[in-house]
N, C-alpha and C positions, 0 to 999 in steps of 0.2 A: 259726826264730831269727830273720828277715830283721820279722817282725812285731813282737820283743821291742822290737825298735833304737825301730821308733818311736815306743814309748813306755818309752822312758828317759826316769827324773829329770832335774833339772835338778841341772848342775854350779851349785858355786857357790865362788867363790875371793875371799878376806878377805886382805889384806895391810895392815900393821899398820909402818907405821916411824915408829920413837922415836928421840930423844936418845940416845945414850952412858949405860948401864945407870950408877946413881950416885943420888944423893942427890937429885938436879933433875930426872930423866927425865920427860918428858913427852911422849904423843903429839903428833908433828907432822901425821901424815898418815893417812888411812886412806881405803882403795882395796875397794868389792868390787864384782866383774864376773861376771854369770849369763850362760851361757852356757843359750842356748834348746835346746829338745830338738827332736828331729826333725820330731815333731808338729807346733810352737810353729813351727818353720820354714814347715812344710809351709805352714800354716793363715796367713802371713801373706803367703807367696806367692800364696793364692791369693784374698785379701784385696784384694793390689794387683793385681791382674787381672782382678778385679769393677769395682776404683775404673776401672781402664783403659774396659771394656767400658762402663760408666757415664758416664763425661768423653765417649769416641766419640757415643756414642750421643744423649750430652744437648747437647751439640755442633749435631749432623746436628737434630733435632727442633725446636733453638732458632732454628735457621736457617730451618728450614720455616714457624715460627710466623709470622716475622718476612716470610717469603716472604705467605704468606697475608694477614699486615694490611699490606702493600704495596699487596699487589693491591687487597684489599678496599677499601682506601683511596684508589687509584687512580696511584699513585705511576707515574711513567713507569721503566717496566720496562728500557727502550734503555741506558739511561745512568747510569753510576756507580754506586753502590750498588746500587742496583735491580736494573741487570743485572748483579753477581755474585751476589747471594743468586737470581735468577736460573735464572745458569747452575751453579754450584756446587748446586742444590736440582732440577734439571731432571730429573737419571739416577732421583733417590730418587726422586721424588712422582711420574713419567710414569705407571709402572702402575698409582696410584689416579686421574690425571686420567682414565683412559680409561673407567673409570667413570661420570663424569657429562659426560664428552664438553670437559671441560674443557683439552685441550692448548689451544694455541696462544694461545684468548685471553685472556691478562693479558699477550698484547704491544699492545693496544688500550689507548685513554687514558682510557677511564672505568672509575669503581669497577666490581670483577666479585667473587665469594666465590669461588673456589675450592673447592668442599665433599672434592676429591681430597687437598688440603693437608692438612687436619683427618685425614683416613683415613691418611694417609700417618705420621702421629704418634703416633696410638694405636698402630699396628701396630707401630712401631717403636720402641717404647714397651715394648707387647707383648716386642717381641724380641730387646731388652734385660734385659729379667727372664728368660726361658727360657734366654739364653745364660749368667747367672750362676747359675741354680738347675744347669742343665746341669756347670756350671764345680765347681761346688760337689760334686756329686755324682760326680765324674768325680776331685778332687783333694785331697778334705777325707780328710786321716786316719784309717782305723777306728781303735771303739774298742774295746778288747780285750775280750774274753769273759770275763765273772763266774766 
């Protein structure tokens, strides 16, 4: 019975407001309200959750990309925006920096390429993709059997 409820049809309600009956009656306003089905609501919730996942991981990978560019261009990572980007992204890139022995070198003054940052970007984008696919598997409404 619950499965049938997920695949109900939409409810459409129309309301027409007219002037009083008579020779000069005309339609003043017409409103249509469409209620989404439970399946449409579930898909809307799924899409919104997927958007949140992509937003969070997009901001994270963007900050890591900025960090990579700042370090590669030799920016001072102990002051201002460089310090902010470094401190915020450090917990997320540290597991990848140790792959190449890059931890701590960015605080020096010369240009340096942290290849661990690039690996972190790829890994976090893949992780976001996997999370959105798992959410789709869990939350997407089932289609009724023919």
